[in-house]
N, CA, C and O atoms as a Tripos MOL2 file, in Angstrom:
@<TRIPOS>MOLECULE
protein
  240   239    60     0     0
PROTEIN
NO_CHARGES

@<TRIPOS>ATOM
      1 N          17.6980    5.9380  -43.1480 N.3       1 MET1
      2 CA         17.1030    6.9680  -43.9820 C.3       1 MET1
      3 C          16.0800    7.7320  -43.1450 C.2       1 MET1
      4 O          15.3870    7.1440  -42.3150 O.2       1 MET1
      5 N          15.9890    9.0260  -43.3630 N.am      2 LEU2
      6 CA         15.0420    9.8530  -42.6250 C.3       2 LEU2
      7 C          13.7820   10.1110  -43.4470 C.2       2 LEU2
      8 O          13.8540   10.4030  -44.6410 O.2       2 LEU2
      9 N          12.6310   10.0010  -42.7950 N.am      3 MET3
     10 CA         11.3380   10.2900  -43.4130 C.3       3 MET3
     11 C          10.8620   11.6280  -42.8630 C.2       3 MET3
     12 O          10.8290   11.8270  -41.6490 O.2       3 MET3
     13 N          10.4980   12.5310  -43.7400 N.am      4 LYS4
     14 CA         10.0160   13.8570  -43.3540 C.3       4 LYS4
     15 C           8.5760   13.7470  -42.8690 C.2       4 LYS4
     16 O           7.7530   13.0820  -43.4990 O.2       4 LYS4
     17 N           8.2720   14.4010  -41.7460 N.am      5 ARG5
     18 CA          6.9120   14.4560  -41.2070 C.3       5 ARG5
     19 C           6.3370   15.8280  -41.5250 C.2       5 ARG5
     20 O           6.9210   16.8490  -41.1610 O.2       5 ARG5
     21 N           5.1900   15.8560  -42.2040 N.am      6 ILE6
     22 CA          4.5600   17.0980  -42.6490 C.3       6 ILE6
     23 C           3.1400   17.1740  -42.1000 C.2       6 ILE6
     24 O           2.4160   16.1790  -42.0920 O.2       6 ILE6
     25 N           2.7430   18.3710  -41.6360 N.am      7 CYS7
     26 CA          1.3550   18.5750  -41.2050 C.3       7 CYS7
     27 C           0.4530   18.4910  -42.4260 C.2       7 CYS7
     28 O           0.6570   19.2110  -43.4030 O.2       7 CYS7
     29 N          -0.5320   17.6220  -42.3740 N.am      8 ALA8
     30 CA         -1.4570   17.4300  -43.4920 C.3       8 ALA8
     31 C          -2.3830   18.6280  -43.6890 C.2       8 ALA8
     32 O          -2.9990   18.7630  -44.7460 O.2       8 ALA8
     33 N          -2.4900   19.5020  -42.6800 N.am      9 TRP9
     34 CA         -3.3990   20.6500  -42.7770 C.3       9 TRP9
     35 C          -2.6830   21.8810  -43.3160 C.2       9 TRP9
     36 O          -3.1750   22.5250  -44.2420 O.2       9 TRP9
     37 N          -1.5260   22.2160  -42.7490 N.am     10 CYS10
     38 CA         -0.8610   23.4630  -43.1450 C.3      10 CYS10
     39 C           0.4140   23.2470  -43.9500 C.2      10 CYS10
     40 O           0.9450   24.1920  -44.5330 O.2      10 CYS10
     41 N           0.9070   22.0180  -43.9880 N.am     11 GLY11
     42 CA          2.0880   21.7020  -44.7880 C.3      11 GLY11
     43 C           3.4210   21.9860  -44.1140 C.2      11 GLY11
     44 O           4.4710   21.8350  -44.7390 O.2      11 GLY11
     45 N           3.3960   22.3930  -42.8520 N.am     12 SER12
     46 CA          4.6620   22.6860  -42.1640 C.3      12 SER12
     47 C           5.4140   21.3990  -41.8400 C.2      12 SER12
     48 O           4.8130   20.3560  -41.5840 O.2      12 SER12
     49 N           6.7270   21.4970  -41.8560 N.am     13 THR13
     50 CA          7.5610   20.3510  -41.5080 C.3      13 THR13
     51 C           7.5200   20.1480  -40.0040 C.2      13 THR13
     52 O           7.7040   21.0930  -39.2360 O.2      13 THR13
     53 N           7.2780   18.9150  -39.5860 N.am     14 GLN14
     54 CA          7.1590   18.5780  -38.1690 C.3      14 GLN14
     55 C           8.2890   17.6860  -37.6840 C.2      14 GLN14
     56 O           8.1810   17.0380  -36.6430 O.2      14 GLN14
     57 N           9.3600   17.6600  -38.4390 N.am     15 GLY15
     58 CA         10.5180   16.8850  -38.0270 C.3      15 GLY15
     59 C          10.7610   15.7120  -38.9640 C.2      15 GLY15
     60 O          10.2220   15.6490  -40.0690 O.2      15 GLY15
     61 N          11.5730   14.8020  -38.5010 N.am     16 PHE16
     62 CA         11.9710   13.6500  -39.2940 C.3      16 PHE16
     63 C          11.8950   12.4010  -38.4390 C.2      16 PHE16
     64 O          12.0110   12.4600  -37.2150 O.2      16 PHE16
     65 N          11.6970   11.2660  -39.0990 N.am     17 LYS17
     66 CA         11.5890    9.9850  -38.4260 C.3      17 LYS17
     67 C          12.4940    8.9970  -39.1440 C.2      17 LYS17
     68 O          12.5100    8.9500  -40.3740 O.2      17 LYS17
     69 N          13.2380    8.2190  -38.3960 N.am     18 GLU18
     70 CA         14.1130    7.2110  -38.9750 C.3      18 GLU18
     71 C          13.2630    6.0610  -39.5320 C.2      18 GLU18
     72 O          12.3740    5.5560  -38.8460 O.2      18 GLU18
     73 N          13.5360    5.6540  -40.7640 N.am     19 VAL19
     74 CA         12.8370    4.5100  -41.3660 C.3      19 VAL19
     75 C          13.8600    3.4890  -41.8460 C.2      19 VAL19
     76 O          14.9710    3.8340  -42.2470 O.2      19 VAL19
     77 N          13.4580    2.2390  -41.7940 N.am     20 THR20
     78 CA         14.3330    1.1650  -42.2670 C.3      20 THR20
     79 C          13.7250    0.4410  -43.4630 C.2      20 THR20
     80 O          14.3490   -0.4630  -44.0200 O.2      20 THR20
     81 N          12.5200    0.8240  -43.8630 N.am     21 ASP21
     82 CA         11.8400    0.2190  -45.0100 C.3      21 ASP21
     83 C          12.3610    0.8740  -46.2770 C.2      21 ASP21
     84 O          12.2000    2.0810  -46.4590 O.2      21 ASP21
     85 N          12.9680    0.1160  -47.1360 N.am     22 PHE22
     86 CA         13.6300    0.6930  -48.3070 C.3      22 PHE22
     87 C          12.7310    0.8070  -49.5350 C.2      22 PHE22
     88 O          13.2350    1.0580  -50.6290 O.2      22 PHE22
     89 N          11.4320    0.6320  -49.3930 N.am     23 ARG23
     90 CA         10.5330    0.8010  -50.5480 C.3      23 ARG23
     91 C          10.4440    2.2600  -50.9820 C.2      23 ARG23
     92 O           9.9030    2.5600  -52.0460 O.2      23 ARG23
     93 N          10.9750    3.1680  -50.1620 N.am     24 TRP24
     94 CA         10.9640    4.5890  -50.4870 C.3      24 TRP24
     95 C          12.1210    4.9650  -51.4060 C.2      24 TRP24
     96 O          12.2420    6.1250  -51.8000 O.2      24 TRP24
     97 N          12.9490    4.0260  -51.7420 N.am     25 ARG25
     98 CA         14.1360    4.3200  -52.5430 C.3      25 ARG25
     99 C          13.7450    5.0510  -53.8310 C.2      25 ARG25
    100 O          12.8400    4.6250  -54.5490 O.2      25 ARG25
    101 N          14.4360    6.1470  -54.1080 N.am     26 GLY26
    102 CA         14.1670    6.9270  -55.3130 C.3      26 GLY26
    103 C          13.1650    8.0420  -55.1110 C.2      26 GLY26
    104 O          13.0070    8.8930  -55.9860 O.2      26 GLY26
    105 N          12.4870    8.0560  -53.9780 N.am     27 LYS27
    106 CA         11.5140    9.1070  -53.6800 C.3      27 LYS27
    107 C          11.8850    9.7140  -52.3290 C.2      27 LYS27
    108 O          12.5710    9.0930  -51.5170 O.2      27 LYS27
    109 N          11.4140   10.9490  -52.1100 N.am     28 GLU28
    110 CA         11.6010   11.5270  -50.7760 C.3      28 GLU28
    111 C          10.5570   10.8820  -49.8640 C.2      28 GLU28
    112 O           9.3580   11.0250  -50.1040 O.2      28 GLU28
    113 N          10.9980   10.1730  -48.8200 N.am     29 PRO29
    114 CA         10.0170    9.5540  -47.9200 C.3      29 PRO29
    115 C           9.3160   10.6150  -47.0710 C.2      29 PRO29
    116 O           9.9650   11.4130  -46.3960 O.2      29 PRO29
    117 N           7.9790   10.6120  -47.1150 N.am     30 VAL30
    118 CA          7.1730   11.6050  -46.3990 C.3      30 VAL30
    119 C           6.0370   10.8960  -45.6830 C.2      30 VAL30
    120 O           5.4420    9.9630  -46.2210 O.2      30 VAL30
    121 N           5.7410   11.3370  -44.4800 N.am     31 THR31
    122 CA          4.5570   10.8870  -43.7620 C.3      31 THR31
    123 C           3.8270   12.1320  -43.2540 C.2      31 THR31
    124 O           4.4050   13.2180  -43.2020 O.2      31 THR31
    125 N           2.5790   11.9710  -42.8880 N.am     32 HIS32
    126 CA          1.7750   13.1240  -42.4800 C.3      32 HIS32
    127 C           1.3170   12.9920  -41.0370 C.2      32 HIS32
    128 O           1.1470   11.8920  -40.5130 O.2      32 HIS32
    129 N           1.1260   14.1300  -40.4210 N.am     33 THR33
    130 CA          0.6840   14.2450  -39.0460 C.3      33 THR33
    131 C          -0.1530   15.5190  -38.9590 C.2      33 THR33
    132 O          -0.5190   16.0900  -39.9860 O.2      33 THR33
    133 N          -0.4520   15.9580  -37.7680 N.am     34 ILE34
    134 CA         -1.0910   17.2560  -37.5580 C.3      34 ILE34
    135 C          -0.2620   18.0070  -36.5210 C.2      34 ILE34
    136 O           0.0800   17.4570  -35.4740 O.2      34 ILE34
    137 N           0.0580   19.2670  -36.8170 N.am     35 CYS35
    138 CA          0.8770   20.0600  -35.8970 C.3      35 CYS35
    139 C           0.0110   20.5420  -34.7330 C.2      35 CYS35
    140 O          -1.2140   20.5740  -34.8500 O.2      35 CYS35
    141 N           0.6280   20.9130  -33.6210 N.am     36 PRO36
    142 CA         -0.1340   21.3680  -32.4450 C.3      36 PRO36
    143 C          -1.0680   22.5430  -32.7320 C.2      36 PRO36
    144 O          -2.1840   22.5840  -32.2150 O.2      36 PRO36
    145 N          -0.6240   23.4980  -33.5510 N.am     37 GLU37
    146 CA         -1.4770   24.6620  -33.8510 C.3      37 GLU37
    147 C          -2.7250   24.2420  -34.6320 C.2      37 GLU37
    148 O          -3.8330   24.6730  -34.3110 O.2      37 GLU37
    149 N          -2.5520   23.4150  -35.6400 N.am     38 CYS38
    150 CA         -3.7090   22.9450  -36.4170 C.3      38 CYS38
    151 C          -4.6110   22.0650  -35.5610 C.2      38 CYS38
    152 O          -5.8320   22.1150  -35.7070 O.2      38 CYS38
    153 N          -4.0300   21.2520  -34.6620 N.am     39 GLN39
    154 CA         -4.8300   20.4240  -33.7620 C.3      39 GLN39
    155 C          -5.7120   21.2890  -32.8790 C.2      39 GLN39
    156 O          -6.8830   20.9760  -32.6680 O.2      39 GLN39
    157 N          -5.1500   22.3860  -32.3590 N.am     40 ARG40
    158 CA         -5.9480   23.3070  -31.5310 C.3      40 ARG40
    159 C          -7.0980   23.9020  -32.3400 C.2      40 ARG40
    160 O          -8.2190   24.0010  -31.8410 O.2      40 ARG40
    161 N          -6.8300   24.3000  -33.5870 N.am     41 LYS41
    162 CA         -7.8830   24.8730  -34.4380 C.3      41 LYS41
    163 C          -8.9860   23.8550  -34.7000 C.2      41 LYS41
    164 O         -10.1690   24.1820  -34.6090 O.2      41 LYS41
    165 N          -8.6070   22.6320  -35.0220 N.am     42 ILE42
    166 CA         -9.5870   21.5670  -35.2950 C.3      42 ILE42
    167 C         -10.4000   21.2720  -34.0420 C.2      42 ILE42
    168 O         -11.6240   21.1510  -34.1090 O.2      42 ILE42
    169 N          -9.7250   21.1560  -32.8940 N.am     43 ASP43
    170 CA        -10.4320   20.8940  -31.6360 C.3      43 ASP43
    171 C         -11.4320   22.0010  -31.3340 C.2      43 ASP43
    172 O         -12.5420   21.7220  -30.8790 O.2      43 ASP43
    173 N         -11.0540   23.2580  -31.5810 N.am     44 SER44
    174 CA        -11.9420   24.3890  -31.3420 C.3      44 SER44
    175 C         -13.1550   24.3340  -32.2670 C.2      44 SER44
    176 O         -14.2810   24.5820  -31.8350 O.2      44 SER44
    177 N         -12.9260   24.0090  -33.5330 N.am     45 GLU45
    178 CA        -14.0410   23.8900  -34.4850 C.3      45 GLU45
    179 C         -14.9950   22.7710  -34.0860 C.2      45 GLU45
    180 O         -16.2140   22.9270  -34.1620 O.2      45 GLU45
    181 N         -14.4360   21.6470  -33.6630 N.am     46 ILE46
    182 CA        -15.2760   20.5100  -33.2470 C.3      46 ILE46
    183 C         -16.0970   20.8970  -32.0230 C.2      46 ILE46
    184 O         -17.2890   20.6020  -31.9510 O.2      46 ILE46
    185 N         -15.4570   21.5580  -31.0600 N.am     47 GLN47
    186 CA        -16.1630   21.9860  -29.8530 C.3      47 GLN47
    187 C         -17.2950   22.9510  -30.2170 C.2      47 GLN47
    188 O         -18.3870   22.8560  -29.6570 O.2      47 GLN47
    189 N         -17.0480   23.8680  -31.1380 N.am     48 SER48
    190 CA        -18.0600   24.8270  -31.5620 C.3      48 SER48
    191 C         -19.2490   24.1260  -32.2240 C.2      48 SER48
    192 O         -20.4030   24.4440  -31.9340 O.2      48 SER48
    193 N         -18.9630   23.1800  -33.1070 N.am     49 VAL49
    194 CA        -20.0300   22.4290  -33.7850 C.3      49 VAL49
    195 C         -20.8250   21.6140  -32.7710 C.2      49 VAL49
    196 O         -22.0540   21.5720  -32.8340 O.2      49 VAL49
    197 N         -20.1290   20.9650  -31.8350 N.am     50 ASN50
    198 CA        -20.8200   20.1760  -30.8090 C.3      50 ASN50
    199 C         -21.7190   21.0520  -29.9560 C.2      50 ASN50
    200 O         -22.8360   20.6550  -29.6240 O.2      50 ASN50
    201 N         -21.2480   22.2390  -29.5990 N.am     51 LEU51
    202 CA        -22.0370   23.1630  -28.7960 C.3      51 LEU51
    203 C         -23.2660   23.6290  -29.5710 C.2      51 LEU51
    204 O         -24.3640   23.6740  -29.0150 O.2      51 LEU51
    205 N         -23.0960   23.9750  -30.8470 N.am     52 GLN52
    206 CA        -24.2270   24.3960  -31.6790 C.3      52 GLN52
    207 C         -25.2440   23.2700  -31.8150 C.2      52 GLN52
    208 O         -26.4480   23.5100  -31.7270 O.2      52 GLN52
    209 N         -24.7760   22.0570  -32.0250 N.am     53 THR53
    210 CA        -25.6760   20.9070  -32.1630 C.3      53 THR53
    211 C         -26.4360   20.6780  -30.8690 C.2      53 THR53
    212 O         -27.6410   20.4260  -30.8820 O.2      53 THR53
    213 N         -25.7280   20.7650  -29.7530 N.am     54 HIS54
    214 CA        -26.3730   20.5920  -28.4390 C.3      54 HIS54
    215 C         -27.4350   21.6490  -28.2120 C.2      54 HIS54
    216 O         -28.5380   21.3340  -27.7650 O.2      54 HIS54
    217 N         -27.1130   22.9160  -28.5190 N.am     55 ASN55
    218 CA        -28.0640   24.0090  -28.3330 C.3      55 ASN55
    219 C         -29.2560   23.8630  -29.2550 C.2      55 ASN55
    220 O         -30.3770   24.1700  -28.8500 O.2      55 ASN55
    221 N         -29.0560   23.4040  -30.4850 N.am     56 ASN56
    222 CA        -30.1640   23.2080  -31.4070 C.3      56 ASN56
    223 C         -31.1010   22.1080  -30.9250 C.2      56 ASN56
    224 O         -32.3170   22.2210  -31.0810 O.2      56 ASN56
    225 N         -30.5620   21.0690  -30.3540 N.am     57 HIS57
    226 CA        -31.3970   19.9690  -29.8470 C.3      57 HIS57
    227 C         -32.1910   20.4020  -28.6150 C.2      57 HIS57
    228 O         -33.3170   19.9430  -28.4210 O.2      57 HIS57
    229 N         -31.6330   21.2660  -27.7900 N.am     58 GLN58
    230 CA        -32.3390   21.7390  -26.6030 C.3      58 GLN58
    231 C         -33.4950   22.6670  -26.9540 C.2      58 GLN58
    232 O         -34.4870   22.7300  -26.2280 O.2      58 GLN58
    233 N         -33.3690   23.3850  -28.0630 N.am     59 SER59
    234 CA        -34.4210   24.3570  -28.4290 C.3      59 SER59
    235 C         -35.5740   23.6970  -29.1840 C.2      59 SER59
    236 O         -36.5820   24.3500  -29.4550 O.2      59 SER59
    237 N         -35.4460   22.4330  -29.5230 N.am     60 GLU60
    238 CA        -36.5250   21.7260  -30.2580 C.3      60 GLU60
    239 C         -37.6060   21.2590  -29.3310 C.2      60 GLU60
    240 O         -38.5810   20.6520  -29.7750 O.2      60 GLU60
@<TRIPOS>BOND
     1     1     2 1
     2     2     3 1
     3     3     4 2
     4     3     5 am
     5     5     6 1
     6     6     7 1
     7     7     8 2
     8     7     9 am
     9     9    10 1
    10    10    11 1
    11    11    12 2
    12    11    13 am
    13    13    14 1
    14    14    15 1
    15    15    16 2
    16    15    17 am
    17    17    18 1
    18    18    19 1
    19    19    20 2
    20    19    21 am
    21    21    22 1
    22    22    23 1
    23    23    24 2
    24    23    25 am
    25    25    26 1
    26    26    27 1
    27    27    28 2
    28    27    29 am
    29    29    30 1
    30    30    31 1
    31    31    32 2
    32    31    33 am
    33    33    34 1
    34    34    35 1
    35    35    36 2
    36    35    37 am
    37    37    38 1
    38    38    39 1
    39    39    40 2
    40    39    41 am
    41    41    42 1
    42    42    43 1
    43    43    44 2
    44    43    45 am
    45    45    46 1
    46    46    47 1
    47    47    48 2
    48    47    49 am
    49    49    50 1
    50    50    51 1
    51    51    52 2
    52    51    53 am
    53    53    54 1
    54    54    55 1
    55    55    56 2
    56    55    57 am
    57    57    58 1
    58    58    59 1
    59    59    60 2
    60    59    61 am
    61    61    62 1
    62    62    63 1
    63    63    64 2
    64    63    65 am
    65    65    66 1
    66    66    67 1
    67    67    68 2
    68    67    69 am
    69    69    70 1
    70    70    71 1
    71    71    72 2
    72    71    73 am
    73    73    74 1
    74    74    75 1
    75    75    76 2
    76    75    77 am
    77    77    78 1
    78    78    79 1
    79    79    80 2
    80    79    81 am
    81    81    82 1
    82    82    83 1
    83    83    84 2
    84    83    85 am
    85    85    86 1
    86    86    87 1
    87    87    88 2
    88    87    89 am
    89    89    90 1
    90    90    91 1
    91    91    92 2
    92    91    93 am
    93    93    94 1
    94    94    95 1
    95    95    96 2
    96    95    97 am
    97    97    98 1
    98    98    99 1
    99    99   100 2
   100    99   101 am
   101   101   102 1
   102   102   103 1
   103   103   104 2
   104   103   105 am
   105   105   106 1
   106   106   107 1
   107   107   108 2
   108   107   109 am
   109   109   110 1
   110   110   111 1
   111   111   112 2
   112   111   113 am
   113   113   114 1
   114   114   115 1
   115   115   116 2
   116   115   117 am
   117   117   118 1
   118   118   119 1
   119   119   120 2
   120   119   121 am
   121   121   122 1
   122   122   123 1
   123   123   124 2
   124   123   125 am
   125   125   126 1
   126   126   127 1
   127   127   128 2
   128   127   129 am
   129   129   130 1
   130   130   131 1
   131   131   132 2
   132   131   133 am
   133   133   134 1
   134   134   135 1
   135   135   136 2
   136   135   137 am
   137   137   138 1
   138   138   139 1
   139   139   140 2
   140   139   141 am
   141   141   142 1
   142   142   143 1
   143   143   144 2
   144   143   145 am
   145   145   146 1
   146   146   147 1
   147   147   148 2
   148   147   149 am
   149   149   150 1
   150   150   151 1
   151   151   152 2
   152   151   153 am
   153   153   154 1
   154   154   155 1
   155   155   156 2
   156   155   157 am
   157   157   158 1
   158   158   159 1
   159   159   160 2
   160   159   161 am
   161   161   162 1
   162   162   163 1
   163   163   164 2
   164   163   165 am
   165   165   166 1
   166   166   167 1
   167   167   168 2
   168   167   169 am
   169   169   170 1
   170   170   171 1
   171   171   172 2
   172   171   173 am
   173   173   174 1
   174   174   175 1
   175   175   176 2
   176   175   177 am
   177   177   178 1
   178   178   179 1
   179   179   180 2
   180   179   181 am
   181   181   182 1
   182   182   183 1
   183   183   184 2
   184   183   185 am
   185   185   186 1
   186   186   187 1
   187   187   188 2
   188   187   189 am
   189   189   190 1
   190   190   191 1
   191   191   192 2
   192   191   193 am
   193   193   194 1
   194   194   195 1
   195   195   196 2
   196   195   197 am
   197   197   198 1
   198   198   199 1
   199   199   200 2
   200   199   201 am
   201   201   202 1
   202   202   203 1
   203   203   204 2
   204   203   205 am
   205   205   206 1
   206   206   207 1
   207   207   208 2
   208   207   209 am
   209   209   210 1
   210   210   211 1
   211   211   212 2
   212   211   213 am
   213   213   214 1
   214   214   215 1
   215   215   216 2
   216   215   217 am
   217   217   218 1
   218   218   219 1
   219   219   220 2
   220   219   221 am
   221   221   222 1
   222   222   223 1
   223   223   224 2
   224   223   225 am
   225   225   226 1
   226   226   227 1
   227   227   228 2
   228   227   229 am
   229   229   230 1
   230   230   231 1
   231   231   232 2
   232   231   233 am
   233   233   234 1
   234   234   235 1
   235   235   236 2
   236   235   237 am
   237   237   238 1
   238   238   239 1
   239   239   240 2
@<TRIPOS>SUBSTRUCTURE
     1 MET1         2 RESIDUE 1 A MET
     2 LEU2         6 RESIDUE 1 A LEU
     3 MET3        10 RESIDUE 1 A MET
     4 LYS4        14 RESIDUE 1 A LYS
     5 ARG5        18 RESIDUE 1 A ARG
     6 ILE6        22 RESIDUE 1 A ILE
     7 CYS7        26 RESIDUE 1 A CYS
     8 ALA8        30 RESIDUE 1 A ALA
     9 TRP9        34 RESIDUE 1 A TRP
    10 CYS10       38 RESIDUE 1 A CYS
    11 GLY11       42 RESIDUE 1 A GLY
    12 SER12       46 RESIDUE 1 A SER
    13 THR13       50 RESIDUE 1 A THR
    14 GLN14       54 RESIDUE 1 A GLN
    15 GLY15       58 RESIDUE 1 A GLY
    16 PHE16       62 RESIDUE 1 A PHE
    17 LYS17       66 RESIDUE 1 A LYS
    18 GLU18       70 RESIDUE 1 A GLU
    19 VAL19       74 RESIDUE 1 A VAL
    20 THR20       78 RESIDUE 1 A THR
    21 ASP21       82 RESIDUE 1 A ASP
    22 PHE22       86 RESIDUE 1 A PHE
    23 ARG23       90 RESIDUE 1 A ARG
    24 TRP24       94 RESIDUE 1 A TRP
    25 ARG25       98 RESIDUE 1 A ARG
    26 GLY26      102 RESIDUE 1 A GLY
    27 LYS27      106 RESIDUE 1 A LYS
    28 GLU28      110 RESIDUE 1 A GLU
    29 PRO29      114 RESIDUE 1 A PRO
    30 VAL30      118 RESIDUE 1 A VAL
    31 THR31      122 RESIDUE 1 A THR
    32 HIS32      126 RESIDUE 1 A HIS
    33 THR33      130 RESIDUE 1 A THR
    34 ILE34      134 RESIDUE 1 A ILE
    35 CYS35      138 RESIDUE 1 A CYS
    36 PRO36      142 RESIDUE 1 A PRO
    37 GLU37      146 RESIDUE 1 A GLU
    38 CYS38      150 RESIDUE 1 A CYS
    39 GLN39      154 RESIDUE 1 A GLN
    40 ARG40      158 RESIDUE 1 A ARG
    41 LYS41      162 RESIDUE 1 A LYS
    42 ILE42      166 RESIDUE 1 A ILE
    43 ASP43      170 RESIDUE 1 A ASP
    44 SER44      174 RESIDUE 1 A SER
    45 GLU45      178 RESIDUE 1 A GLU
    46 ILE46      182 RESIDUE 1 A ILE
    47 GLN47      186 RESIDUE 1 A GLN
    48 SER48      190 RESIDUE 1 A SER
    49 VAL49      194 RESIDUE 1 A VAL
    50 ASN50      198 RESIDUE 1 A ASN
    51 LEU51      202 RESIDUE 1 A LEU
    52 GLN52      206 RESIDUE 1 A GLN
    53 THR53      210 RESIDUE 1 A THR
    54 HIS54      214 RESIDUE 1 A HIS
    55 ASN55      218 RESIDUE 1 A ASN
    56 ASN56      222 RESIDUE 1 A ASN
    57 HIS57      226 RESIDUE 1 A HIS
    58 GLN58      230 RESIDUE 1 A GLN
    59 SER59      234 RESIDUE 1 A SER
    60 GLU60      238 RESIDUE 1 A GLU
């Protein structure tokens, strides 16, 4: 059975993964990940916050 991989941030489909656990029977098996584009956005936001925090600490 194939499990759909979905980006938890933007909802885009990121492919499928083979699963052998049958507890998903009756439901569409879905797992979440983060796509490369959303990862870049998150990394950029984190870098920006870290830079602002660093600059604020230096000015104190």
